C-alpha positions as CSV (number, residue, x, y, z in Angstrom):
1,X,24.7,-28.6,-35.2
2,X,20.9,-28.5,-35.0
3,X,19.0,-27.5,-38.1
4,X,17.9,-23.9,-38.1
5,X,14.9,-23.4,-40.3
6,X,14.5,-19.9,-41.7
7,X,11.3,-17.9,-40.9
8,X,8.9,-18.5,-43.8
9,X,9.2,-15.5,-46.2
10,X,5.5,-14.8,-46.1
11,X,5.5,-14.6,-42.3
12,X,8.5,-12.4,-42.3
13,X,6.9,-10.1,-44.8
14,X,3.7,-10.0,-42.7
15,X,5.7,-8.9,-39.6
16,X,7.7,-6.4,-41.5
17,X,4.6,-4.8,-43.0
18,X,2.9,-4.7,-39.6
19,X,5.7,-3.5,-37.3
20,X,8.2,-1.5,-39.4
21,X,8.3,1.5,-41.6
22,X,5.4,3.9,-41.0
23,X,3.9,1.4,-38.5
24,X,7.0,1.2,-36.3
25,X,5.2,3.0,-33.4
26,X,1.8,1.5,-33.9
27,X,0.2,-0.6,-31.1
28,X,-2.3,-2.8,-32.8
29,X,-4.2,-4.6,-30.0
30,X,-7.1,-2.3,-29.0
31,X,-6.7,-2.9,-25.3
32,X,-3.0,-2.1,-25.4
33,X,-3.6,0.9,-27.7
34,X,-6.1,2.2,-25.2
35,X,-3.5,2.1,-22.4
36,X,-0.8,3.6,-24.6
37,X,-3.0,6.5,-25.6
38,X,-3.3,7.4,-21.9
39,X,0.4,7.2,-21.0
40,X,2.2,8.2,-24.1
41,X,1.8,11.7,-25.5
42,X,1.1,12.3,-29.2
43,X,4.8,12.8,-30.0
44,X,5.5,9.3,-28.7
45,X,7.2,10.4,-25.5
46,X,6.6,9.1,-22.1
47,X,7.6,10.8,-18.9
48,X,11.2,9.9,-17.9
49,X,11.1,8.1,-14.6
50,X,14.5,9.5,-13.6
51,X,13.6,13.2,-14.2
52,X,11.5,15.8,-12.5
53,X,10.4,16.2,-9.0
54,X,9.8,13.0,-7.1
55,X,6.4,12.1,-5.6
56,X,4.7,8.9,-4.3
57,X,4.0,6.7,-7.3
58,X,4.9,9.7,-9.6
59,X,1.4,11.1,-8.8
60,X,0.6,14.8,-9.2
61,X,1.6,16.8,-6.2
62,X,-0.6,19.3,-4.3
63,X,0.9,21.7,-1.9
64,X,-1.3,21.9,1.2
65,X,-1.7,24.8,3.6
66,X,-2.5,22.7,6.7
67,X,-4.0,25.7,8.4
68,X,-6.7,25.7,5.7
69,X,-6.3,22.5,3.8
70,X,-7.9,22.2,0.3
71,X,-8.4,18.7,-1.1
72,X,-11.2,19.7,-3.5
73,X,-11.5,17.4,-6.5
74,X,-9.5,14.6,-5.1
75,X,-10.6,11.0,-4.5
76,X,-7.4,9.7,-2.9
77,X,-4.7,11.6,-1.0
78,X,-1.3,10.0,-0.8
79,X,0.2,11.1,2.5
80,X,3.7,10.7,4.0
81,X,4.0,10.0,7.7
82,X,7.7,10.3,8.5
83,X,7.5,9.3,12.2
84,X,9.1,6.3,14.0
85,X,8.9,7.2,17.7
86,X,6.9,4.1,18.4
87,X,9.6,1.5,17.3
88,X,10.7,-1.3,19.7
89,X,13.7,-2.5,17.7
90,X,15.5,-0.7,14.9
91,X,14.4,2.8,14.0
92,X,14.6,4.5,10.6
93,X,11.2,4.1,9.1
94,X,10.8,7.9,9.4
95,X,12.7,7.8,6.1
96,X,10.2,5.5,4.5
97,X,8.1,8.1,2.6
98,X,11.2,9.8,1.2
99,X,12.6,6.4,0.1
100,X,9.4,5.5,-1.7
101,X,9.3,8.8,-3.4
102,X,12.6,8.1,-5.1
103,X,11.7,4.7,-6.6
104,X,11.4,4.8,-10.4
105,X,9.2,2.9,-12.8
106,X,6.3,1.9,-10.7
107,X,3.3,1.8,-13.0
108,X,1.6,3.8,-14.3
109,X,-0.3,0.8,-15.9
110,X,-1.3,-2.2,-13.8
111,X,-1.8,-5.0,-16.2
112,X,-3.0,-7.4,-13.6
113,X,-5.9,-5.2,-12.5
114,X,-6.2,-3.4,-15.9
115,X,-6.1,0.1,-14.6
116,X,-3.9,3.2,-14.5
117,X,-4.6,4.3,-10.9
118,X,-2.9,7.7,-11.2
119,X,-5.1,8.5,-14.2
120,X,-8.3,6.6,-13.3
121,X,-8.4,8.3,-9.9
122,X,-8.2,11.9,-9.0
123,X,-5.1,11.4,-6.7
124,X,-2.3,13.6,-5.5
125,X,0.7,13.3,-3.2
126,X,-0.2,15.9,-0.6
127,X,3.1,15.9,1.2
128,X,3.8,14.9,4.8
129,X,1.9,15.2,8.0
130,X,3.1,18.5,9.6
131,X,4.5,17.4,13.0
132,X,4.8,19.9,15.8
133,X,7.6,17.9,17.5
134,X,10.1,15.2,16.4
135,X,10.3,14.0,20.0
136,X,6.8,13.4,21.3
137,X,4.9,10.3,20.3
138,X,1.7,11.6,21.8
139,X,1.7,14.8,19.9
140,X,2.8,13.1,16.7
141,X,-0.3,10.8,16.9
142,X,-2.5,13.9,17.5
143,X,-1.0,15.5,14.5
144,X,-1.6,12.4,12.3
145,X,-5.2,12.3,13.4
146,X,-5.7,16.0,12.7
147,X,-4.2,15.7,9.2
148,X,-6.1,12.6,8.2
149,X,-9.4,14.0,9.7
150,X,-9.1,16.9,7.3
151,X,-8.7,14.5,4.4
152,X,-11.6,12.4,5.4
153,X,-13.8,15.5,6.1
154,X,-13.2,16.5,2.4
155,X,-14.6,13.1,1.3
156,X,-11.2,11.9,0.3
157,X,-9.7,8.5,1.0
158,X,-6.3,8.6,2.7
159,X,-3.5,6.2,1.6
160,X,-0.5,6.8,3.9
161,X,3.1,5.8,3.9
162,X,4.9,5.4,7.2
163,X,6.7,5.6,9.4
164,X,6.2,2.9,12.0
165,X,3.0,0.9,12.5
166,X,1.8,3.0,15.4
167,X,0.6,5.5,12.8
168,X,-2.4,3.2,12.0
169,X,-4.1,4.0,15.3
170,X,-4.3,7.8,14.8
171,X,-5.2,7.3,11.2
172,X,-8.1,5.0,12.2
173,X,-9.3,7.5,14.8
174,X,-10.0,9.7,11.8
175,X,-11.2,7.1,9.3
176,X,-13.5,5.4,11.7
177,X,-14.8,8.4,13.6
178,X,-18.3,7.6,12.5
179,X,-18.2,3.9,13.3
180,X,-15.9,0.8,13.1
181,X,-14.4,-0.5,9.9
182,X,-13.1,-3.9,9.0
183,X,-9.3,-4.4,9.0
184,X,-7.3,-6.4,6.6
185,X,-3.8,-6.5,8.1
186,X,-0.8,-8.1,6.4
187,X,2.2,-8.3,8.7
188,X,4.7,-10.5,10.5
189,X,3.2,-9.4,13.8
190,X,-0.3,-9.1,15.1
191,X,0.4,-5.7,16.7
192,X,-2.1,-6.3,19.5
193,X,0.3,-6.2,22.4
194,X,0.2,-4.4,25.7
195,X,2.4,-1.8,27.2
196,X,6.1,-1.9,26.4
197,X,8.5,-0.2,28.7
198,X,5.6,1.8,30.1
199,X,4.3,3.0,26.6
200,X,0.9,1.7,25.4
201,X,0.9,3.3,22.0
202,X,4.0,1.8,20.3
203,X,4.1,0.0,17.0
204,X,3.4,-3.4,18.5
205,X,-0.1,-2.5,19.8
206,X,-2.1,-0.2,17.5
207,X,-4.8,-2.7,16.7
208,X,-5.5,-3.6,20.4
209,X,-6.3,0.0,21.0
210,X,-8.2,0.3,17.7
211,X,-10.6,-2.4,19.0
212,X,-10.9,-1.0,22.5
213,X,-11.6,2.4,21.1
214,X,-14.3,1.0,18.8
215,X,-12.5,1.8,15.6
216,X,-12.3,-1.7,14.0
217,X,-14.6,-4.6,14.2
218,X,-12.5,-7.6,15.4
219,X,-15.1,-10.1,14.1
220,X,-14.5,-8.8,10.6
221,X,-10.7,-8.3,11.0
222,X,-8.1,-10.6,9.5
223,X,-4.3,-10.7,10.1
224,X,-2.2,-12.5,7.5
225,X,1.5,-13.6,7.6
226,X,1.9,-13.7,11.3
227,X,5.1,-15.5,12.6
228,X,8.1,-15.3,14.9
229,X,8.9,-15.4,18.5
230,X,6.5,-12.7,19.7
231,X,3.5,-15.0,19.4
232,X,3.1,-15.0,23.2
233,X,2.2,-11.3,23.0
234,X,-0.8,-11.6,20.6
235,X,-3.5,-13.3,22.7
236,X,-5.7,-10.3,22.3
237,X,-6.2,-11.0,18.6
238,X,-7.8,-14.4,19.1
239,X,-9.6,-13.4,22.3
240,X,-11.3,-10.4,20.6
241,X,-12.4,-12.6,17.6
242,X,-9.9,-11.7,14.9
243,X,-9.0,-14.2,12.3
244,X,-5.3,-14.9,12.3
245,X,-3.5,-16.7,9.4
246,X,0.1,-17.5,10.3
247,X,2.8,-17.5,7.6
248,X,3.3,-21.2,8.2
249,X,-0.3,-22.0,7.2
250,X,-0.2,-20.1,3.8
251,X,1.7,-22.8,1.9
252,X,-0.9,-25.4,2.8
253,X,-3.9,-23.2,2.3
254,X,-2.7,-21.5,-0.8
255,X,-3.1,-17.8,-1.7
256,X,-6.5,-18.2,-3.4
257,X,-8.0,-19.7,-0.2
258,X,-6.6,-16.9,1.9
259,X,-8.2,-14.4,-0.5
260,X,-11.5,-16.1,-0.3
261,X,-11.3,-16.1,3.5
262,X,-10.8,-12.3,3.4
263,X,-13.6,-11.7,0.9
264,X,-16.1,-13.8,2.8
265,X,-15.1,-12.2,6.1
266,X,-15.4,-8.5,5.1
267,X,-18.1,-8.8,2.5
268,X,-19.2,-5.3,1.3
269,X,-18.4,-3.6,4.6
270,X,-15.9,-0.7,4.7
271,X,-12.4,-1.9,4.9
272,X,-9.1,-0.4,6.0
273,X,-6.0,-2.2,4.5
274,X,-2.8,-2.0,6.5
275,X,0.4,-3.5,5.0
276,X,3.6,-3.8,7.0
277,X,6.6,-4.5,4.8
278,X,8.0,-7.0,7.3
279,X,5.3,-9.4,6.1
280,X,7.8,-10.1,3.4
281,X,10.6,-12.4,4.1
282,X,13.9,-10.5,4.8
283,X,15.3,-12.0,1.6
284,X,13.0,-9.6,-0.2
285,X,12.7,-6.8,2.3
286,X,15.6,-6.6,4.7
287,X,15.1,-2.8,5.2
288,X,12.7,-2.9,8.1
289,X,12.8,-2.6,11.9
290,X,11.7,-6.0,13.0
291,X,12.5,-8.6,10.3
292,X,11.3,-12.2,10.7
293,X,12.4,-15.0,8.4
294,X,9.8,-17.3,6.9
295,X,7.7,-14.6,5.4
296,X,5.8,-14.0,2.1
297,X,7.6,-13.8,-1.2
298,X,7.0,-10.7,-3.3
299,X,5.1,-12.9,-5.8
300,X,2.8,-14.2,-3.0
301,X,2.2,-10.7,-1.7
302,X,1.3,-9.3,-5.1
303,X,-1.1,-12.2,-5.7
304,X,-2.7,-11.7,-2.3
305,X,-3.3,-8.0,-2.6
306,X,-4.5,-8.2,-6.2
307,X,-7.1,-10.7,-5.0
308,X,-8.8,-7.9,-3.0
309,X,-10.1,-6.2,-6.1
310,X,-13.7,-4.9,-5.4
311,X,-13.3,-4.7,-1.6
312,X,-14.9,-1.5,-0.2
313,X,-11.6,0.2,0.7
314,X,-11.9,3.5,2.6
315,X,-8.2,3.9,3.4
316,X,-4.9,2.2,3.8
317,X,-1.3,2.4,4.8
318,X,2.1,1.0,3.9
319,X,4.5,1.0,6.8
320,X,7.9,0.1,8.3
321,X,10.2,0.6,5.4
322,X,13.5,1.6,7.0
323,X,15.7,2.1,3.9
324,X,19.1,2.5,5.6
325,X,19.2,-1.3,6.3
326,X,19.0,-2.1,2.6
327,X,21.7,-0.9,0.3
328,X,20.0,-2.5,-2.7
329,X,16.8,-0.4,-2.3
330,X,14.8,-3.6,-2.8
331,X,12.7,-3.0,0.3
332,X,11.6,0.5,-0.8
333,X,11.0,-0.9,-4.3
334,X,8.7,-3.6,-2.9
335,X,7.0,-1.1,-0.7
336,X,6.4,1.3,-3.6
337,X,5.0,-1.6,-5.7
338,X,2.6,-2.7,-3.0
339,X,1.5,0.9,-2.5
340,X,0.8,1.0,-6.2
341,X,-1.3,-2.2,-5.9
342,X,-3.3,-0.7,-3.0
343,X,-3.9,2.4,-5.0
344,X,-5.0,0.3,-7.9
345,X,-7.5,-1.5,-5.6
346,X,-9.0,1.9,-4.8
347,X,-10.0,2.3,-8.5
348,X,-12.5,-0.5,-7.9
349,X,-13.6,0.4,-4.3
350,X,-17.4,1.2,-4.4
351,X,-17.1,4.0,-1.8
352,X,-14.2,5.7,-3.6
353,X,-15.6,5.2,-7.1
354,X,-18.8,6.8,-5.9
355,X,-16.9,10.1,-5.2
356,X,-15.9,10.5,-8.8
357,X,-16.8,13.7,-10.6
């Protein structure tokens, strides 16, 4: 049997004095104590993640009268977009916002970016887009633009949860109404395809239309994680000047090099960040409509998104979580964590930070 040396008495005495008795609840490191003071109440109690009304990232909720919406005092509005009329394969992402709202224990502290986004920002879950019809893709897109335009008009940044990826186009029609923005797009698919079964505005083509409508600047757009057998549909991306990084390239390049490419490409320009959960390998996120093997790991995805700290974000979305294909809830959990990371980035966005107060 290996020798087991006892803890030196003086060291044990030091630890007992510092961490037991009257000091049992004391956090000594100043930076950790600062965080604790903002998330633990004076009685030592934290909010139970399994209790209370659910909301996106456990953010405060605000009930909106969409006939006269009031977003006063907010910097960021978390918005559900439960619509999947634009899917080409498996439907079900209409349940994405609800699935993300039920995920527990996301945040509130982000130790990697050193922020508490639901405290550092004036943010609220403002509910879901009020849809006039559950059957019409065209009117659904109009309703999304109308809701997001009201948010933008109030000087608030929208962070939306879909829903299928077609929602990005009507969101961009509101966000980029005054001029094009850069796009950072993380996905298995470029989503720059043409008409599909006679429909142009499906989830495989929003960014083709965003370019053609003057909403995004393709020369300052980057698409990351692209892979799979639909490659023949994506010629528009390269022809329009977008930078495309395929999933197969990421291992050789390394995540830091991809981050640097993004940062040099967009600079300090306004950026819209669109994250499709199918960018993750199905081993991590099977609950999506068009899964493709060979994707990002969750660790790679987190490193990538966290590397965007300081980008001038003006809005974003997290799309394509279809929870019924994942009995483990891992997909929704990954989606909620990535939503949290995007919200954390907004703490450091120059344009959003400038709205404080």
